[in-house]
C-alpha positions as CSV (number, residue, x, y, z in Angstrom):
1,X,-31.9,-23.2,-18.0
2,X,-28.6,-23.1,-18.5
3,X,-26.2,-25.5,-19.9
4,X,-22.8,-26.5,-19.5
5,X,-20.1,-24.1,-21.1
6,X,-18.6,-25.1,-24.4
7,X,-17.4,-21.5,-25.1
8,X,-14.1,-20.2,-25.7
9,X,-12.6,-18.8,-21.9
10,X,-12.8,-15.7,-20.6
11,X,-10.1,-16.5,-19.0
12,X,-7.5,-17.2,-21.8
13,X,-9.4,-13.9,-23.6
14,X,-8.3,-11.7,-20.6
15,X,-4.1,-13.2,-19.8
16,X,-3.8,-13.2,-23.8
17,X,-5.0,-9.9,-25.0
18,X,-3.1,-7.0,-25.0
19,X,-6.0,-4.9,-23.6
20,X,-7.6,-7.4,-20.9
21,X,-10.2,-4.5,-19.7
22,X,-11.7,-3.8,-23.3
23,X,-12.1,-7.9,-22.9
24,X,-13.8,-7.9,-19.6
25,X,-16.0,-5.7,-20.8
26,X,-16.9,-7.8,-23.8
27,X,-18.0,-10.3,-21.5
28,X,-19.7,-8.1,-18.9
29,X,-21.6,-6.7,-22.5
30,X,-22.5,-10.1,-23.2
31,X,-24.0,-11.4,-20.0
32,X,-25.9,-7.8,-19.5
33,X,-27.4,-8.4,-23.0
34,X,-28.4,-12.1,-22.6
35,X,-29.9,-10.8,-19.0
36,X,-32.0,-8.2,-20.7
37,X,-33.2,-10.8,-23.6
38,X,-35.2,-12.8,-21.4
39,X,-37.1,-13.0,-17.5
40,X,-35.1,-13.8,-14.4
41,X,-34.0,-17.2,-14.4
42,X,-36.7,-19.6,-12.6
43,X,-37.0,-21.4,-9.4
44,X,-36.1,-24.7,-11.0
45,X,-33.5,-23.1,-13.1
46,X,-31.4,-21.8,-10.1
47,X,-31.9,-25.2,-8.7
48,X,-30.6,-26.9,-11.6
49,X,-27.6,-24.2,-12.0
50,X,-27.0,-24.9,-8.1
51,X,-27.1,-29.5,-8.6
52,X,-24.6,-28.9,-11.4
53,X,-22.0,-26.4,-9.2
54,X,-22.1,-28.7,-6.4
55,X,-21.8,-32.3,-8.2
56,X,-18.7,-30.6,-10.3
57,X,-17.3,-29.0,-7.1
58,X,-17.4,-32.6,-5.6
59,X,-16.2,-34.1,-8.3
60,X,-12.9,-32.1,-8.8
61,X,-12.5,-32.0,-4.9
62,X,-9.1,-33.9,-5.5
63,X,-8.2,-31.3,-7.7
64,X,-9.1,-28.4,-5.7
65,X,-7.0,-30.2,-3.0
66,X,-4.0,-30.9,-5.5
67,X,-3.7,-27.1,-6.3
68,X,-4.4,-25.4,-3.2
69,X,-1.0,-27.6,-2.6
70,X,0.5,-26.7,-5.3
71,X,0.0,-23.1,-4.9
72,X,0.9,-22.7,-1.0
73,X,4.0,-25.4,-1.2
74,X,2.1,-27.9,1.4
75,X,-2.1,-26.8,2.3
76,X,-3.1,-29.9,4.5
77,X,-5.5,-31.8,2.9
78,X,-8.1,-31.6,5.6
79,X,-8.1,-28.3,5.3
80,X,-8.5,-27.9,1.8
81,X,-11.6,-29.9,2.2
82,X,-13.2,-28.4,4.9
83,X,-12.5,-24.5,4.2
84,X,-12.8,-24.6,0.1
85,X,-15.3,-27.9,-0.8
86,X,-17.6,-28.1,3.0
87,X,-18.3,-25.3,3.9
88,X,-19.0,-24.1,0.0
89,X,-21.0,-27.5,-0.4
90,X,-23.4,-26.4,2.7
91,X,-23.6,-23.1,1.3
92,X,-25.3,-24.5,-1.5
93,X,-27.4,-27.0,-0.1
94,X,-28.7,-24.7,2.4
95,X,-29.8,-22.1,-0.4
96,X,-31.5,-24.6,-2.3
97,X,-33.3,-26.0,0.9
98,X,-34.6,-22.4,1.6
99,X,-34.6,-20.9,-2.1
100,X,-38.7,-21.5,-2.3
101,X,-39.2,-19.2,0.3
102,X,-36.4,-16.6,0.2
103,X,-38.3,-15.8,-3.7
104,X,-41.8,-15.8,-2.6
105,X,-43.1,-12.3,-2.3
106,X,-43.8,-11.0,0.8
107,X,-46.9,-9.3,1.9
108,X,-46.7,-6.2,3.8
109,X,-49.3,-3.9,5.6
110,X,-51.1,-1.1,3.7
111,X,-51.5,2.7,5.9
112,X,-55.2,2.2,6.6
113,X,-56.4,5.3,4.6
114,X,-55.7,3.5,2.0
115,X,-57.3,-0.1,2.0
116,X,-58.5,-2.1,0.9
117,X,-55.0,-1.6,-1.2
118,X,-52.5,-4.2,-0.9
119,X,-48.9,-4.1,-1.0
120,X,-46.2,-6.6,-1.0
121,X,-42.1,-6.8,-1.6
122,X,-41.0,-8.8,-4.8
123,X,-37.4,-9.6,-5.0
124,X,-35.8,-9.7,-8.4
125,X,-31.6,-10.4,-9.7
126,X,-29.3,-7.4,-9.9
127,X,-28.1,-8.3,-13.4
128,X,-24.6,-8.6,-13.4
129,X,-22.3,-9.7,-10.3
130,X,-18.6,-8.6,-9.7
131,X,-16.5,-11.0,-7.4
132,X,-13.2,-10.2,-6.6
133,X,-11.6,-13.2,-4.3
134,X,-8.5,-13.8,-2.5
135,X,-5.4,-15.8,-2.3
136,X,-6.0,-17.6,1.1
137,X,-9.1,-19.4,0.4
138,X,-9.3,-18.8,-3.6
139,X,-12.7,-21.4,-3.9
140,X,-14.6,-20.9,-0.8
141,X,-14.2,-16.5,-1.2
142,X,-15.2,-17.0,-4.8
143,X,-17.9,-19.7,-4.6
144,X,-19.2,-18.7,-1.6
145,X,-21.1,-15.2,-2.9
146,X,-21.1,-17.2,-6.2
147,X,-23.8,-19.7,-4.5
148,X,-25.5,-16.4,-2.9
149,X,-25.5,-14.0,-6.5
150,X,-26.8,-17.3,-8.5
151,X,-29.6,-18.2,-5.8
152,X,-30.5,-14.6,-6.3
153,X,-30.9,-15.7,-10.1
154,X,-27.7,-13.1,-11.5
155,X,-24.9,-13.9,-14.1
156,X,-21.6,-14.0,-12.4
157,X,-17.9,-12.3,-13.6
158,X,-14.9,-14.1,-10.8
159,X,-11.3,-12.3,-11.0
160,X,-9.2,-14.5,-8.5
161,X,-6.0,-13.1,-6.8
162,X,-3.0,-14.3,-9.3
163,X,-0.8,-15.3,-5.9
164,X,-2.6,-19.0,-6.2
165,X,-2.4,-19.7,-10.1
166,X,-3.0,-23.4,-10.1
167,X,-6.5,-22.8,-7.6
168,X,-7.5,-20.0,-10.5
169,X,-7.2,-22.1,-13.1
170,X,-9.1,-25.0,-11.4
171,X,-11.8,-22.9,-10.6
172,X,-11.7,-21.7,-14.3
173,X,-12.0,-25.7,-15.3
174,X,-15.0,-26.0,-13.1
175,X,-16.8,-23.0,-14.0
176,X,-16.7,-23.8,-17.6
177,X,-17.5,-27.4,-17.2
178,X,-21.0,-26.1,-15.9
179,X,-22.4,-22.5,-17.2
180,X,-22.1,-20.9,-20.3
181,X,-19.9,-18.1,-20.5
182,X,-22.3,-15.5,-20.8
183,X,-23.5,-17.3,-17.2
184,X,-20.8,-16.9,-15.3
185,X,-17.2,-16.3,-16.4
186,X,-13.9,-16.4,-14.6
187,X,-10.8,-13.5,-15.2
188,X,-7.5,-14.6,-14.6
189,X,-4.5,-11.7,-14.6
190,X,-2.6,-10.4,-12.3
191,X,-3.0,-6.7,-10.5
192,X,-3.7,-4.5,-13.4
193,X,-6.7,-7.3,-14.2
194,X,-7.7,-6.6,-11.2
195,X,-7.4,-3.0,-11.3
196,X,-9.6,-3.1,-14.4
197,X,-12.4,-5.5,-13.5
198,X,-13.1,-3.2,-10.2
199,X,-13.9,-0.2,-12.7
200,X,-16.3,-2.0,-14.4
201,X,-19.7,-1.3,-14.2
202,X,-21.7,-4.0,-12.3
203,X,-24.6,-3.9,-10.9
204,X,-23.2,-5.6,-8.0
205,X,-19.5,-6.2,-7.1
206,X,-18.0,-8.1,-3.9
207,X,-14.1,-7.8,-3.1
208,X,-12.3,-9.8,-0.4
209,X,-9.4,-8.4,0.3
210,X,-6.9,-5.8,2.7
211,X,-8.8,-2.5,4.1
212,X,-6.0,-1.1,1.9
213,X,-7.5,-2.9,-1.2
214,X,-11.1,-1.8,-0.4
215,X,-10.8,1.8,-0.2
216,X,-9.2,1.3,-3.7
217,X,-12.0,-0.9,-5.1
218,X,-14.9,1.2,-3.4
219,X,-13.6,4.0,-5.4
220,X,-13.2,2.3,-8.3
221,X,-16.9,1.0,-8.1
222,X,-18.1,4.8,-7.1
223,X,-17.6,6.1,-11.1
224,X,-20.4,3.9,-11.7
225,X,-22.4,4.0,-8.5
226,X,-21.7,0.2,-8.2
227,X,-22.7,-1.2,-5.1
228,X,-20.3,-3.1,-3.2
229,X,-19.6,-5.7,-0.3
230,X,-16.3,-5.2,0.9
231,X,-15.4,-8.2,2.6
232,X,-12.3,-7.3,4.6
233,X,-10.2,-7.8,7.9
234,X,-8.2,-6.1,10.7
235,X,-7.2,-6.8,14.0
236,X,-9.6,-9.7,15.7
237,X,-9.3,-10.2,19.2
238,X,-9.7,-12.7,21.9
239,X,-11.0,-12.5,25.0
240,X,-10.1,-15.2,27.4
241,X,-12.3,-14.8,30.9
242,X,-10.5,-16.0,34.3
243,X,-13.3,-18.2,34.4
244,X,-12.5,-19.9,31.7
245,X,-9.6,-23.3,31.4
246,X,-6.5,-21.9,30.6
247,X,-5.7,-25.2,28.5
248,X,-8.7,-25.6,27.0
249,X,-8.7,-22.1,25.9
250,X,-5.1,-22.1,24.5
251,X,-6.3,-25.4,22.3
252,X,-8.8,-23.9,21.1
253,X,-7.2,-20.6,20.0
254,X,-4.3,-22.4,18.6
255,X,-6.5,-24.5,16.8
256,X,-7.6,-21.3,15.0
257,X,-4.2,-20.1,14.8
258,X,-3.0,-22.6,13.3
259,X,-5.4,-23.0,10.6
260,X,-4.2,-22.4,7.7
261,X,-1.2,-21.1,9.2
262,X,-3.0,-18.1,10.8
263,X,-3.8,-16.9,6.5
264,X,-7.5,-16.2,7.8
265,X,-9.1,-13.1,7.7
266,X,-11.1,-14.1,10.9
267,X,-7.9,-15.7,12.7
268,X,-7.5,-14.5,16.9
269,X,-5.3,-11.5,15.7
270,X,-4.2,-11.2,19.4
271,X,-5.3,-12.3,23.0
272,X,-6.1,-11.0,26.3
273,X,-5.4,-13.3,28.8
274,X,-5.5,-12.2,32.4
275,X,-1.7,-11.2,33.7
276,X,-1.4,-13.5,36.0
277,X,-2.2,-16.6,33.8
278,X,0.4,-15.1,30.7
279,X,2.8,-18.6,31.5
280,X,-0.2,-20.7,32.6
281,X,-1.1,-19.7,28.7
282,X,2.3,-20.0,27.2
283,X,2.8,-23.6,28.8
284,X,-1.1,-24.5,27.4
285,X,0.3,-23.3,24.1
286,X,3.3,-25.6,24.1
287,X,0.8,-28.2,25.0
288,X,-2.0,-27.7,22.8
289,X,0.9,-27.7,19.6
290,X,2.4,-30.9,20.9
291,X,-1.3,-32.5,20.9
292,X,-2.8,-30.8,17.2
293,X,0.9,-31.3,15.1
294,X,3.6,-33.6,16.7
295,X,6.8,-33.3,14.8
296,X,5.7,-30.4,12.9
297,X,8.7,-30.2,10.6
298,X,7.1,-33.3,8.5
299,X,3.7,-32.6,9.6
300,X,1.4,-32.3,6.4
301,X,-1.4,-31.4,8.4
302,X,0.1,-27.9,8.8
303,X,-0.1,-25.7,5.8
304,X,3.0,-23.3,4.7
305,X,3.0,-19.5,4.6
306,X,1.9,-18.5,0.9
307,X,5.3,-17.3,-0.5
308,X,8.5,-15.8,0.7
309,X,7.2,-12.2,0.6
310,X,4.6,-12.9,2.9
311,X,7.4,-15.4,5.3
312,X,9.5,-12.2,5.1
313,X,6.9,-9.8,6.1
314,X,5.9,-12.2,8.8
315,X,10.1,-12.6,10.1
316,X,9.9,-9.0,10.3
317,X,7.0,-8.4,12.1
318,X,8.9,-10.7,14.8
319,X,12.4,-8.6,14.5
320,X,10.8,-5.7,15.0
321,X,8.7,-7.1,18.4
322,X,11.9,-8.1,19.4
323,X,14.0,-5.3,18.7
324,X,11.3,-3.0,20.9
325,X,11.1,-5.3,23.8
326,X,8.8,-8.1,23.6
327,X,9.2,-11.8,24.7
328,X,8.9,-14.0,21.6
329,X,8.0,-17.3,22.2
330,X,8.5,-20.0,19.7
331,X,6.1,-23.3,20.3
332,X,7.5,-25.0,17.4
333,X,11.0,-27.2,18.2
334,X,12.0,-26.2,15.1
335,X,12.8,-22.5,13.6
336,X,10.8,-20.8,10.7
337,X,12.7,-22.0,7.3
338,X,12.3,-19.8,4.6
339,X,13.4,-22.5,2.3
340,X,10.3,-24.4,2.5
341,X,8.1,-21.1,4.4
342,X,7.4,-23.1,6.7
343,X,6.7,-21.3,10.0
344,X,5.3,-22.8,13.6
345,X,3.0,-20.7,16.0
346,X,5.3,-18.2,17.5
347,X,3.7,-15.9,20.7
348,X,4.3,-12.5,21.4
349,X,4.0,-11.5,24.6
350,X,3.2,-8.2,25.9
351,X,4.6,-6.9,22.6
352,X,4.1,-2.6,23.1
353,X,1.3,-0.9,21.4
354,X,4.0,0.9,18.8
355,X,4.7,-2.6,17.7
356,X,4.3,-4.0,14.1
357,X,1.8,-6.9,15.5
358,X,-0.7,-5.1,17.5
359,X,-0.8,-2.0,14.6
360,X,-0.9,-4.5,11.2
361,X,-3.3,-7.5,10.2
362,X,-0.8,-10.7,10.8
363,X,-2.1,-12.5,8.5
364,X,0.3,-15.9,9.8
365,X,1.0,-18.0,12.6
366,X,2.3,-15.2,15.0
367,X,0.0,-14.4,18.0
368,X,0.4,-11.3,20.6
369,X,-0.3,-12.1,23.8
370,X,-1.8,-9.2,26.3
371,X,-1.9,-9.2,29.7
372,X,-5.1,-7.6,31.2
373,X,-6.5,-6.9,35.0
374,X,-10.5,-6.1,34.3
375,X,-12.8,-6.6,31.4
376,X,-13.8,-3.0,31.1
377,X,-10.2,-2.3,30.0
378,X,-10.1,-4.6,27.5
379,X,-13.3,-3.1,25.9
380,X,-11.7,0.2,26.7
381,X,-9.0,-1.1,24.1
382,X,-10.9,-2.9,21.7
383,X,-13.1,0.0,21.0
384,X,-10.3,2.7,20.4
385,X,-9.4,0.8,18.6
386,X,-11.0,-0.2,14.2
387,X,-14.2,-2.2,14.5
388,X,-12.9,-5.9,13.7
389,X,-14.8,-8.9,11.2
390,X,-14.8,-11.1,14.3
391,X,-13.9,-11.0,18.3
392,X,-13.5,-14.3,20.6
393,X,-14.2,-14.8,24.2
394,X,-13.8,-17.7,26.1
395,X,-15.8,-17.5,29.4
396,X,-19.0,-18.8,31.1
397,X,-20.1,-15.8,33.3
398,X,-23.0,-14.7,31.4
399,X,-22.9,-11.0,32.8
400,X,-19.5,-11.4,31.3
401,X,-20.6,-12.1,27.6
402,X,-23.8,-9.9,28.0
403,X,-21.2,-7.0,28.6
404,X,-19.1,-7.9,25.8
405,X,-21.5,-8.2,23.3
406,X,-23.1,-5.1,24.1
407,X,-20.6,-2.8,24.7
408,X,-18.4,-3.8,21.5
409,X,-19.7,-3.9,17.5
410,X,-17.7,-6.5,15.3
411,X,-18.2,-8.1,12.2
412,X,-19.0,-11.5,14.1
413,X,-18.7,-13.5,17.4
414,X,-18.0,-16.9,19.0
415,X,-18.3,-17.5,22.4
416,X,-16.0,-19.8,23.7
417,X,-14.6,-20.8,19.9
418,X,-13.1,-19.3,17.4
419,X,-13.3,-19.1,13.5
420,X,-16.5,-21.4,13.3
421,X,-19.7,-18.7,12.8
422,X,-18.3,-18.5,9.2
423,X,-19.3,-22.4,8.3
424,X,-22.7,-22.1,10.2
425,X,-24.8,-21.8,7.0
426,X,-28.1,-19.5,8.6
427,X,-25.6,-17.0,9.7
428,X,-24.7,-14.0,7.5
429,X,-21.1,-13.1,7.6
430,X,-19.7,-9.5,7.2
431,X,-17.4,-6.4,8.8
432,X,-18.4,-3.3,10.2
433,X,-17.0,0.1,9.2
434,X,-12.7,-0.6,8.4
435,X,-13.9,-5.0,8.4
436,X,-16.0,-4.2,5.4
437,X,-19.3,-3.7,4.6
438,X,-22.7,-6.1,3.4
439,X,-22.9,-9.7,4.1
440,X,-23.2,-12.8,2.0
441,X,-24.3,-16.2,3.0
442,X,-27.8,-17.3,4.5
443,X,-30.7,-15.2,3.6
444,X,-28.8,-12.0,3.7
445,X,-26.5,-13.0,1.5
446,X,-29.6,-14.1,-1.5
447,X,-30.8,-10.4,-0.4
448,X,-27.6,-8.9,-1.1
449,X,-27.8,-10.0,-4.4
450,X,-31.3,-9.0,-5.0
451,X,-33.4,-5.6,-5.6
452,X,-36.3,-5.8,-2.8
453,X,-38.9,-4.0,-5.0
454,X,-41.9,-2.7,-3.1
455,X,-45.1,-3.1,-5.0
456,X,-48.5,-1.4,-4.3
457,X,-51.9,-2.3,-5.8
458,X,-54.5,-0.3,-5.6
459,X,-58.2,-1.6,-5.5
460,X,-60.8,-1.3,-8.1
461,X,-62.8,0.6,-5.4
462,X,-60.8,3.3,-3.4
463,X,-60.8,6.3,-1.9
464,X,-58.1,7.9,-3.8
465,X,-60.6,11.0,-5.6
466,X,-60.7,12.1,-1.5
467,X,-56.7,13.2,-2.6
468,X,-57.3,14.5,-5.7
469,X,-57.6,18.7,-6.4
470,X,-59.8,20.9,-6.7
471,X,-59.7,20.0,-2.9
472,X,-63.1,20.7,-0.6
473,X,-65.2,19.1,1.4
474,X,-63.9,15.3,1.1
475,X,-60.5,16.5,1.1
476,X,-61.0,18.3,4.6
477,X,-62.8,15.5,6.2
478,X,-60.3,13.0,5.2
479,X,-57.6,15.3,7.1
480,X,-59.8,15.7,10.0
481,X,-60.1,11.9,10.2
482,X,-56.1,11.1,9.9
483,X,-55.0,14.0,11.5
484,X,-57.6,15.3,13.9
485,X,-57.9,19.0,12.0
């Protein structure tokens, strides 16, 4: 059982040293040495690790909320609690409830000709897992894969984003309080540290971030043939069916888009609305915003854009769309304010395919609205573009739902809702193609960080001699029985 960490912080090693890659490699080697020194953690030890992590997160939930707000300028307390604390605690509880069955060997059938031998599959830890987490949900996207890796019995190194330094420091404090430095470590630093981190010979590497950087991480990991889980992003489409109440669709979609000010990899990125209902959707969106965020300028429930660079990037998207003839509809009464980085949700109506908002992942409170005449053209459009991390459909016509589910491929789906699939503890989470590869969360997360080892047990009495040279009558009889010749 691993006791609470009391050793020197790997964070300090990485940030103060002139050679952070060397220090990271030293941490990794220490973990690998510790991993080889003893057997895999027992069920009771893994439960103890999860229990202590849960207790530390709950004890520091106010620190987590404060760190997030310090990094963003303003981050909704309730959004931080639900996204950074509630989701992770749910993952811990689910892993704890199911861990014993996950760890059990799985009996498999033996080909009849080899009976009475037996076979099974055992799961064992991979070793040391690296996690590179992003700035938008630094605790959730650092700790959720940590839960899966710990449940599977691994040691872990985490590299959080340098864009949220207060969150990274809080994460490091929590980890050092719970784990020994040779069990879990946080490595802080800038892009050069992240680059070096992705080149380490981990037994598995998890990266959450952009598709562009994901390609670099995968290329770096390939040097050591390190398997990777990539949680990327892309443009997650939303479809409003003709049979769904337009005002209800608006409030659910705007609520999803406004969460964390749209700075979410599974946020609705653009919405298909029946052409004749676009004006009704705009009106419903204005009504929804007024209900959800009255007086947005002074509303602490609404999160600000993380920094000026991202604020300027979003303003550039709007300028580009406006210059190319799209209609811009600001849902809030207040204009975007660069001094506070508060940007209310903005609709971009009927943007051209050549606009940045239809080419780039938006990652902010801008929502393109695209009119459509029939569902087939929507499905064709989605299938002509990179497979998204999420897809959302609003409607009750089961034949239409089935058509969307059967004819599109995406990382995950919500019907009549947005984003909540990621909070379901028994559902795997992961992308497909350009939106990622591999899964974590749920049983799939446990398996993602495990080796499924197939084992064949030969019985004391067996017919193995039939298949040993020199081959003769017995072997010929065996093949006549099995192959008919």
